[in-house]
C-alpha positions, 0 to 999 in steps of 0.5 A: 773400911777403906777410906783412902779409896774414896774419891774426893769430890773437891775441886783440886787446885792447880799447882803453883809454878815457880817463876825463874829467878834469873840473875840479870848479871849472869850471862845467858846460856850458850848451849848445853853439854850432856854428860852421861844422862845429865845436861848442863848449861854452858856459861862460856865456850871458846876454841879450847874448851867450855865452862858449865855452870851450875855444875852440881854432880859428882860425875867427873873429877879434876883431871879426868877425861870424859865423853860428852854431847854438845849443842851450842853456839859459838862465833855464830856457828852451831856446834853439835855432836859428840867429843871428848874433853878433860876437866881442868878445874872445878870451882864452886858450882862451875866446871871448866873443861878443855877439848881433846877433840877439835870442833873448830 
């Protein structure tokens, strides 16, 4: 009657895990930026701002000021905390932002 409640005695196969397909020409992540509840990898960071790549959400738009949490390494210094930035450019899968709050 309730066939969907029967317990199968077959051995379940473990799921196949996908292997990361990292691009050898793409530089490694220099840290992370958390905007709202989304976490993005930092491709580049300097005194003036950062570039996150890939950026695939519509959280902020060009020219918008936003608050974020950062955890990154820059010039052998650890940068960690909350700050404000303004979006300078969004191109393809990347977002560039300039710091409003000074870290360095």
